[in-house]
N, C-alpha and C positions, 0 to 999 in steps of 0.2 A: 493592892498598892503596887505601883511600878516605880522602881528606883533606877535612875540613869546616872552612871558614874563615869568619871574620866580615869581611865586605866593607863595613863601615860600616852602611848601612841594609838590607843584604841578607846572606843566608847562602848561600855557594856551595860546591858539592861537586865535587871533582876525583878522577879515578881514574888510578892508574898501575899497570899490571899487566904481568906477564911474558907477552909475546905469543907466544912460541915455547917449545918444549921445551928445557930446559937453561938457560933464562934465570931470573934472580931479581931481586927488588926489594930494594934496600938503602936504609937511612935513615941520614943523617949529620946531626949537629947541631953548631953552633958559631957563636959571635958573633951570637946572636939570629936565626940563619937555620936552617931545617930543609930539607934537600935530600933528595928522594926520587928514586932513580935505578934504571932498568931496566938490568941488566948482563948481558953474555954470560958463557958459561962461562969464557972467558979473562980476564974482568975489564974488557972494553971497554964503556964506557957507550954505550947506545943512545938512551935518552931520559932527560931530566932535568927536574925541576920544583923550584923554590925558593919557599919561603914564609917570611914573617916569623913567628917563633915566637910572638910575643904576639898574632897574629891567628888562630892555629890553635885551633879548638874541639875537634876530635877527629881522631885517626888510627886508622882501623879496618883491621885486617888480616884478610882473608878466607882461609879454608882453600884449599889448593892443589888439593883434589879436587873432582870434580863430583858425587860421590855424595851421597845424602841422609843427612846425619849425624843429623838429628833422629830418624830411624827407629831408629838404634842406641841413642839415649839414652832415648827414650820407648817404643819398641817398636811393632810393627804394631797397627793398631786391632783390637779384639776384637768379636765379635758380641754380647757381653753389654752393651756400652755403647750399642748402637743401639736 
């Protein structure tokens, strides 16, 4: 999960990711706060980041796979286009 925030005169980017197999990233919102948490299979929070909701510009969720998804959408390059 990538979080882009407005820090006044600057734009900052933070990343929260599942660092081990079986972990997941959860997002909770409430009372003008967005909380992004890395959680184990059993539900124990490992890492937590809190942001003011009115400062968040974007929340970007990246796919969990490492494979190249663009190849599936566009297809492999052909010799005709070279």
